[in-house]
C-alpha positions as CSV (number, residue, x, y, z in Angstrom):
1,M,6.7,-25.1,62.0
2,D,9.5,-26.8,60.1
3,I,10.6,-23.4,58.7
4,L,10.5,-21.8,62.2
5,N,12.5,-24.7,63.8
6,A,15.1,-24.5,61.0
7,L,15.3,-20.7,61.4
8,L,15.8,-21.0,65.2
9,Q,18.6,-23.5,64.6
10,G,20.0,-21.0,62.1
11,F,19.9,-18.2,64.8
12,A,21.7,-20.6,67.2
13,T,24.5,-20.9,64.7
14,A,24.5,-17.2,63.6
15,I,24.7,-15.8,67.2
16,S,27.9,-17.7,68.1
17,P,30.6,-15.1,69.0
18,A,32.7,-15.9,65.9
19,N,29.9,-15.6,63.4
20,L,28.5,-12.4,65.1
21,L,32.0,-10.9,64.7
22,W,32.2,-11.9,61.0
23,A,28.7,-10.4,60.5
24,L,29.7,-7.1,62.2
25,V,33.0,-6.9,60.2
26,G,31.1,-7.6,57.0
27,C,28.4,-5.0,57.7
28,A,31.0,-2.4,58.7
29,L,33.2,-3.1,55.7
30,G,30.2,-3.2,53.4
31,T,29.0,0.1,54.6
32,A,32.5,1.6,54.2
33,V,32.6,0.2,50.6
34,G,29.2,1.7,49.9
35,V,30.4,5.1,51.1
36,L,33.5,5.1,48.9
37,P,32.4,6.1,45.4
38,G,33.0,3.7,42.5
39,I,33.8,0.7,44.8
40,G,30.7,-1.5,44.9
41,P,29.9,-4.7,46.8
42,A,31.0,-6.8,43.8
43,V,34.5,-5.3,43.9
44,A,34.7,-5.8,47.7
45,V,33.5,-9.4,47.6
46,A,35.8,-10.1,44.6
47,M,38.8,-8.7,46.5
48,L,38.0,-10.8,49.6
49,L,37.2,-14.1,47.8
50,P,40.6,-15.6,48.4
51,I,39.8,-15.7,52.2
52,T,37.4,-18.5,51.4
53,A,40.4,-20.8,51.3
54,K,41.1,-20.1,55.0
55,V,37.8,-19.4,56.7
56,E,35.1,-21.8,57.7
57,V,32.2,-21.9,55.2
58,T,29.4,-20.5,57.4
59,A,31.5,-17.6,58.7
60,S,32.7,-16.8,55.2
61,M,29.1,-16.7,53.8
62,I,27.8,-14.6,56.7
63,F,30.8,-12.2,56.1
64,F,30.1,-11.8,52.4
65,A,26.4,-11.4,53.0
66,G,27.2,-8.5,55.4
67,I,29.4,-6.8,52.8
68,Y,26.6,-7.4,50.2
69,Y,23.8,-5.6,51.9
70,G,26.0,-3.3,53.9
71,A,27.3,-1.7,50.7
72,M,23.7,-1.0,49.7
73,Y,23.1,0.8,53.0
74,G,26.3,2.8,52.7
75,G,25.8,4.0,49.1
76,S,23.0,6.4,50.3
77,T,25.4,8.4,52.5
78,T,27.6,9.9,49.8
79,S,24.6,10.2,47.5
80,I,22.9,12.4,50.0
81,L,25.9,14.4,51.3
82,L,28.0,14.7,48.2
83,N,25.7,13.9,45.3
84,T,28.2,11.1,44.6
85,P,26.5,7.6,44.4
86,G,28.8,4.9,45.9
87,E,26.7,2.3,43.9
88,T,24.6,2.6,40.7
89,A,21.5,1.7,42.8
90,S,22.1,4.9,44.8
91,M,21.8,7.2,41.7
92,V,18.1,7.8,42.3
93,T,18.7,8.5,46.0
94,A,21.1,11.3,45.0
95,M,18.4,13.0,42.9
96,E,16.3,14.1,45.9
97,G,18.6,13.3,48.8
98,N,21.3,15.8,47.8
99,R,18.6,18.5,47.3
100,M,17.4,17.8,50.9
101,A,21.0,18.1,52.2
102,K,21.5,21.4,50.4
103,S,18.2,22.7,52.0
104,G,19.5,21.8,55.5
105,R,17.6,18.5,55.8
106,A,20.6,16.0,55.5
107,G,19.7,14.4,58.8
108,A,16.1,13.6,57.8
109,A,17.3,12.2,54.4
110,L,20.0,10.0,56.0
111,A,17.5,8.8,58.7
112,T,14.8,7.9,56.2
113,A,17.4,6.1,54.0
114,A,18.7,4.0,57.0
115,I,15.3,3.2,58.5
116,G,13.8,2.5,55.1
117,S,16.6,0.1,54.3
118,F,16.1,-1.6,57.6
119,V,12.3,-2.0,57.1
120,A,12.6,-3.2,53.5
121,G,15.5,-5.5,54.3
122,T,13.6,-7.1,57.2
123,I,10.4,-7.6,55.2
124,A,12.4,-9.0,52.3
125,T,14.2,-11.4,54.6
126,V,10.8,-12.6,55.9
127,I,9.9,-13.3,52.2
128,V,13.2,-15.2,51.8
129,T,12.5,-17.2,54.9
130,L,8.9,-18.1,54.0
131,F,9.2,-18.7,50.3
132,A,12.8,-19.9,49.5
133,P,12.1,-23.5,50.9
134,Y,9.0,-23.8,48.7
135,V,10.8,-22.5,45.6
136,A,13.5,-25.2,46.4
137,E,10.8,-27.9,46.7
138,F,9.4,-26.8,43.3
139,A,12.8,-26.7,41.7
140,V,13.5,-30.3,42.7
141,K,10.8,-31.3,40.3
142,L,12.5,-29.7,37.4
143,G,14.6,-31.8,35.0
144,P,17.6,-31.1,32.8
145,P,15.6,-29.5,30.0
146,E,14.0,-27.0,32.4
147,Y,17.3,-26.2,34.1
148,F,19.1,-25.7,30.8
149,L,16.3,-23.3,29.6
150,L,16.4,-21.6,33.0
151,M,20.1,-20.8,32.5
152,V,19.4,-19.7,28.9
153,L,16.8,-17.3,30.4
154,A,19.4,-16.0,32.9
155,F,21.8,-15.5,30.0
156,T,19.3,-13.6,27.8
157,T,17.9,-11.4,30.5
158,V,21.3,-10.4,32.1
159,S,22.8,-9.8,28.6
160,A,19.9,-7.8,27.3
161,V,19.4,-5.6,30.4
162,L,23.0,-4.8,31.4
163,G,25.0,-2.5,29.3
164,K,24.1,0.1,26.7
165,S,23.2,-2.4,24.0
166,A,22.0,-6.0,23.9
167,L,24.7,-6.9,21.4
168,R,27.5,-5.8,23.7
169,G,25.8,-7.8,26.5
170,I,25.7,-10.9,24.4
171,V,29.3,-10.5,23.3
172,S,30.3,-10.3,27.0
173,L,28.3,-13.4,27.7
174,F,30.0,-15.4,25.0
175,V,33.4,-14.3,26.3
176,G,32.4,-15.7,29.7
177,L,31.0,-19.0,28.1
178,A,34.3,-19.4,26.2
179,V,36.4,-18.9,29.4
180,G,34.2,-21.5,31.1
181,L,35.1,-24.1,28.4
182,V,38.8,-23.9,29.3
183,G,40.1,-27.0,31.1
184,L,39.2,-30.7,31.1
185,D,35.9,-31.8,29.5
186,Q,33.5,-32.9,32.1
187,I,32.6,-36.2,30.4
188,S,35.5,-37.2,28.1
189,G,38.3,-35.8,30.2
190,Q,39.9,-34.2,27.1
191,A,41.8,-30.9,27.5
192,R,40.0,-28.0,25.9
193,Y,41.6,-24.7,24.9
194,T,44.5,-25.0,27.4
195,L,47.2,-24.0,24.8
196,G,49.5,-26.6,26.3
197,V,49.7,-24.6,29.6
198,P,49.5,-27.1,32.5
199,E,48.0,-24.5,34.9
200,L,44.9,-24.2,32.7
201,L,44.0,-27.9,32.9
202,D,41.9,-27.2,36.0
203,G,40.2,-24.3,34.2
204,I,40.5,-20.6,34.9
205,E,39.6,-19.8,38.6
206,I,36.4,-17.8,39.0
207,V,38.2,-15.8,41.8
208,L,40.9,-14.6,39.3
209,V,38.3,-13.5,36.8
210,A,36.2,-11.8,39.4
211,V,39.1,-10.0,41.1
212,G,40.6,-9.1,37.7
213,L,37.4,-7.8,36.0
214,F,36.1,-5.9,39.0
215,A,38.9,-4.9,41.4
216,V,42.0,-4.6,39.1
217,A,40.1,-3.3,36.1
218,E,38.3,-0.7,38.3
219,V,41.6,0.7,39.6
220,L,43.4,0.7,36.3
221,Y,40.4,2.3,34.5
222,A,40.1,5.0,37.2
223,V,43.9,5.8,37.0
224,L,43.9,5.9,33.2
225,Y,40.6,7.6,32.3
226,E,38.8,9.2,35.3
227,G,39.3,12.3,37.3
228,R,36.7,13.4,39.8
229,V,36.3,16.6,41.7
230,V,34.8,16.2,45.1
231,E,32.0,18.6,45.9
232,T,32.0,20.7,49.1
233,Q,30.6,18.6,51.9
234,N,27.1,19.7,53.1
235,R,26.6,20.6,56.8
236,L,25.1,17.7,58.7
237,T,22.0,18.5,60.6
238,K,20.8,16.4,63.6
239,V,19.7,12.9,62.5
240,Y,16.0,13.0,63.2
241,M,12.7,13.0,61.3
242,T,9.6,15.1,62.1
243,G,6.1,13.7,62.4
244,R,5.4,14.8,58.8
245,D,8.5,13.1,57.6
246,W,7.4,9.8,59.2
247,K,3.9,10.2,57.8
248,R,5.4,10.6,54.3
249,S,8.1,8.0,54.6
250,I,6.2,5.0,56.0
251,P,4.0,4.5,52.9
252,A,7.0,5.1,50.6
253,W,9.0,2.4,52.4
254,L,6.2,-0.1,52.0
255,R,5.6,0.8,48.3
256,G,9.3,0.6,47.6
257,T,9.5,-2.8,49.3
258,A,6.5,-4.0,47.2
259,I,8.2,-2.8,44.0
260,G,11.7,-4.1,44.8
261,A,11.0,-7.5,46.3
262,P,9.7,-9.2,43.0
263,F,12.7,-7.8,41.0
264,G,15.2,-9.6,43.2
265,C,13.5,-13.0,42.3
266,I,14.0,-12.6,38.6
267,P,17.2,-12.3,36.5
268,A,16.3,-8.7,35.5
269,G,19.6,-7.0,35.8
270,G,19.9,-5.7,39.4
271,T,18.6,-2.8,41.4
272,E,18.5,0.1,38.9
273,I,15.1,-0.7,37.4
274,P,13.1,-1.0,40.7
275,T,14.7,2.1,42.2
276,F,13.7,4.2,39.1
277,L,10.2,2.6,39.2
278,S,9.9,3.5,42.9
279,Y,11.0,7.1,42.3
280,A,8.5,7.4,39.4
281,A,5.7,6.0,41.5
282,E,6.4,8.3,44.4
283,K,6.5,11.3,42.1
284,K,3.2,10.3,40.5
285,L,1.4,9.8,43.8
286,A,2.7,13.1,45.4
287,K,0.3,16.0,45.5
288,G,0.4,19.7,46.3
289,E,3.4,20.8,48.5
290,D,4.8,17.3,48.5
291,L,4.9,17.3,44.6
292,A,6.5,20.8,44.6
293,E,9.4,19.5,46.6
294,F,10.4,17.0,43.9
295,G,13.3,18.7,41.9
296,G,13.1,21.7,44.3
297,K,14.3,21.5,47.9
298,G,14.1,17.7,47.9
299,A,11.2,15.3,48.6
300,I,11.7,12.8,51.4
301,E,9.6,10.2,49.5
302,G,12.1,10.3,46.7
303,V,14.7,9.0,49.1
304,A,12.6,6.7,51.2
305,G,11.0,4.7,48.3
306,P,14.1,4.0,46.1
307,E,16.2,3.1,49.2
308,A,13.5,0.6,50.3
309,A,13.2,-0.8,46.7
310,N,17.0,-1.1,46.5
311,N,17.4,-3.1,49.7
312,A,14.3,-5.3,49.1
313,T,15.7,-6.3,45.7
314,V,19.2,-7.0,47.1
315,T,17.7,-9.3,49.8
316,T,15.2,-11.3,47.7
317,A,18.0,-11.8,45.0
318,L,19.2,-14.5,47.4
319,I,16.1,-16.6,46.6
320,P,17.1,-17.5,43.0
321,L,20.8,-17.8,44.1
322,L,20.1,-20.3,46.9
323,T,17.2,-22.2,45.3
324,L,18.1,-22.3,41.6
325,G,21.9,-21.5,41.6
326,I,21.2,-18.5,39.4
327,P,22.7,-15.1,40.2
328,T,20.7,-12.0,39.2
329,S,23.4,-9.4,39.8
330,N,27.2,-8.8,39.7
331,T,27.5,-9.5,43.4
332,T,25.4,-12.6,43.6
333,A,27.4,-14.0,40.6
334,I,30.6,-13.6,42.7
335,L,28.8,-15.1,45.8
336,L,28.0,-18.1,43.6
337,G,31.7,-18.4,42.9
338,A,32.4,-18.2,46.7
339,F,30.0,-21.2,47.3
340,Q,31.7,-23.1,44.5
341,N,35.1,-22.5,46.1
342,Y,33.9,-24.6,49.0
343,G,32.6,-27.3,46.6
344,I,28.9,-26.3,47.3
345,Q,26.6,-25.8,44.4
346,P,23.6,-23.6,45.2
347,G,20.4,-25.2,43.9
348,P,17.2,-27.1,45.0
349,Q,19.3,-29.6,46.9
350,L,21.1,-26.9,49.0
351,F,18.3,-26.8,51.6
352,T,18.7,-30.5,52.1
353,T,22.5,-31.0,51.8
354,S,23.6,-27.8,53.5
355,A,20.5,-26.8,55.6
356,A,22.6,-25.6,58.6
357,L,24.6,-23.2,56.3
358,V,21.5,-21.9,54.5
359,W,19.5,-21.2,57.7
360,A,22.5,-19.6,59.4
361,L,22.9,-17.3,56.4
362,I,19.2,-16.4,56.5
363,A,19.3,-15.8,60.2
364,S,22.4,-13.6,59.7
365,L,20.3,-11.3,57.4
366,Y,18.0,-10.4,60.4
367,I,21.0,-9.8,62.6
368,G,22.8,-7.8,59.9
369,N,19.8,-5.5,59.4
370,V,19.9,-4.5,63.0
371,M,23.6,-4.1,63.0
372,L,23.4,-1.9,59.9
373,L,20.7,0.3,61.5
374,I,23.0,0.8,64.5
375,L,26.0,1.5,62.3
376,N,24.2,3.9,59.9
377,L,22.4,6.3,62.3
378,P,25.1,7.2,64.8
379,L,28.2,6.8,62.6
380,V,27.4,8.9,59.6
381,N,30.2,11.4,60.4
382,L,32.8,8.5,60.5
383,W,31.7,7.2,57.0
384,V,32.0,10.7,55.5
385,K,35.6,10.9,56.8
386,L,36.4,7.8,54.7
387,L,36.0,10.0,51.6
388,K,39.1,11.9,52.7
389,I,41.4,8.9,51.9
390,P,43.5,10.1,49.0
391,K,42.7,8.3,45.7
392,P,46.4,7.1,45.1
393,Q,46.6,5.4,48.4
394,L,43.1,3.9,48.1
395,Y,43.8,2.4,44.7
396,A,47.2,1.2,45.7
397,G,45.7,-0.6,48.6
398,I,43.1,-2.3,46.4
399,L,45.8,-3.5,44.0
400,I,48.0,-4.8,46.8
401,F,45.1,-6.6,48.4
402,S,44.0,-8.2,45.1
403,T,47.5,-9.3,44.2
404,V,48.3,-10.9,47.5
405,G,44.9,-12.6,47.6
406,A,45.2,-14.0,44.1
407,Y,48.8,-15.2,44.7
408,G,47.8,-16.8,48.0
409,M,45.3,-19.2,46.4
410,R,47.8,-21.4,44.7
411,Q,51.2,-19.6,45.1
412,S,51.4,-19.4,41.3
413,A,53.2,-16.6,39.4
414,F,51.1,-17.7,36.4
415,D,47.9,-16.7,38.3
416,L,49.4,-13.1,38.8
417,V,50.1,-12.8,35.1
418,L,46.6,-14.0,34.3
419,L,45.1,-11.7,36.9
420,Y,46.6,-8.6,35.4
421,A,45.8,-9.8,31.8
422,I,42.2,-10.1,32.9
423,G,42.4,-6.7,34.5
424,V,43.6,-5.1,31.2
425,F,40.9,-6.9,29.4
426,G,38.4,-5.5,31.9
427,V,39.7,-2.0,31.2
428,L,39.1,-2.4,27.5
429,M,35.6,-3.7,28.2
430,R,34.8,-0.6,30.3
431,R,36.4,1.7,27.7
432,F,34.1,0.4,25.0
433,D,31.0,0.0,27.2
434,F,30.9,-3.8,27.4
435,P,29.2,-4.9,30.6
436,T,31.4,-7.2,32.8
437,A,28.6,-9.1,34.7
438,P,27.7,-11.3,31.8
439,V,31.3,-12.5,31.6
440,V,31.2,-13.8,35.2
441,I,27.7,-15.3,34.8
442,G,28.6,-17.0,31.5
443,M,31.8,-18.4,33.1
444,I,29.9,-19.8,36.1
445,L,26.7,-21.0,34.5
446,G,28.2,-22.0,31.2
447,P,29.7,-25.4,32.3
448,L,26.5,-26.1,34.3
449,A,24.3,-25.3,31.2
450,E,26.5,-27.5,29.1
451,A,26.1,-30.4,31.5
452,Q,22.3,-29.9,31.7
453,L,22.1,-29.7,27.9
454,R,24.0,-33.0,27.5
455,N,21.7,-34.6,30.1
456,A,18.6,-33.3,28.4
457,V,19.7,-34.6,25.0
458,S,20.5,-38.0,26.6
459,I,16.9,-38.1,28.0
460,G,15.5,-37.3,24.6
461,E,17.8,-40.0,23.0
462,G,19.5,-37.4,20.8
463,S,16.3,-35.5,19.9
464,A,15.9,-31.8,20.6
465,M,12.1,-32.4,20.7
466,V,12.6,-33.2,24.5
467,F,12.4,-29.4,25.0
468,L,8.9,-29.3,23.5
469,Q,7.5,-32.4,25.1
470,R,7.4,-31.0,28.7
471,P,5.0,-28.2,29.7
472,M,7.5,-26.3,31.9
473,S,10.2,-26.3,29.3
474,V,7.7,-25.0,26.6
475,F,6.7,-22.2,29.1
476,M,10.4,-21.3,29.6
477,I,10.9,-21.1,25.8
478,V,8.0,-18.7,25.5
479,V,9.4,-16.5,28.3
480,I,12.9,-16.5,26.7
481,L,11.3,-15.4,23.3
482,A,9.3,-12.7,25.1
483,V,12.4,-11.3,26.8
484,L,14.2,-11.2,23.4
485,I,11.3,-9.9,21.3
486,V,9.0,-7.7,23.4
487,P,11.5,-5.0,24.3
488,R,12.5,-4.6,20.7
489,V,8.9,-4.4,19.5
490,M,8.1,-1.8,22.2
491,K,11.2,0.3,21.3
492,R,10.2,0.3,17.6
493,R,6.6,1.3,18.5
494,S,7.7,4.2,20.6
495,A,10.1,5.3,17.9
496,R,7.3,5.3,15.4
497,R,5.0,7.3,17.7
498,I,7.7,9.9,18.1
499,L,8.2,10.1,14.4
500,S,4.4,10.3,13.7
501,S,4.0,13.1,16.4
502,R,6.8,15.1,14.8
503,A,5.2,14.7,11.4
């Protein structure tokens, strides 16, 4: 009953005219961002982070949440119509969805993607509602040793999973940790790595790093290295699904949700893994004519399952963010920065100290899902027209918005120089395949991990044995070692099998 009462109070806050307007703008903007290829939710939220200085905290978080899951909805539109994923999570949708569009079934593909996203998002929001408070209650019982190891787990999983190699991921993480050390020491008050620059005494703003690495670097990289030919648009059929489509889609939506929901709760590197798993599961379960459609004229299960898995993962990723303060993707890392801009630290105490904000945010997820269904089904033609915006104007707009937003935070010319220096650094990272998410995660969680490590060592009176004297911390050490060792062992085994089969 406590959860229900809290949720009803959250709805009372979320349905205020101002918050409803922010939710609608966020959902519409997020869908538009998802439709535009190459501009993901992380870039959009990063560009808009400076508004947190002017907008009330609840409205701001509802707005960012709308962008967050709106972009996941929108990414399916271009994947199906143009075979151009707006987000990496939509790559799998493009595999079958574009084949369906080419065989004249674009309407059914778009409908199953939109409805599947709604179903998965709603179920996942119920999971967040029911389980997030209990995760927070459990998290309160954890001490500094467990929190430090939890952050180490986040470091290792994100670094190992993102990018083409674990080594590049770890290098990116250490760059982020180094950037997080700049400024005044938390305990001694000594200046660290400021190079005598007064503006660096407060540390490097997470907003600058996020906007520089994601928005500015994205634009500069596209201008310098990319050139994309837009395919001919496919003719849109009527947006409807036949009885057979419904019969095939409903189980796929439920299976996709079941696969995606657990992945959001763990720092496992985003939505790519569950969407590929969902696609593989649907292909394995298909029989006869349904199986023949995979790779041919397009199987509707290959759109329904991955889209559901994608949206379930995105929604349940809010559980570790809100209850533990640990982001599991690029966008949740930037959302963590948005919370910190307001002086709010997500974690187990958040449900106590900022209960009204949390429950309004959760209530807005239910409202946003309905808004997105309304936006996605009738307005598909409008989203496709956004693709006609010329690239030069689009990129110029992003740069102008980023520059004005970054300057508006402190009216500092130094911030602009730093913004573009970070942007150039981001271009180099992309050029040499270094993932950018570990930089943001290392920068945000690094100072927190340092504080927890100091507290843990203080509890142990200077002895590192404190990490081996508590059952939960020992369990965390085992999990961290498993994350680091098991994938490498499996990779070597598979390599040996391939060699032995060739011999």
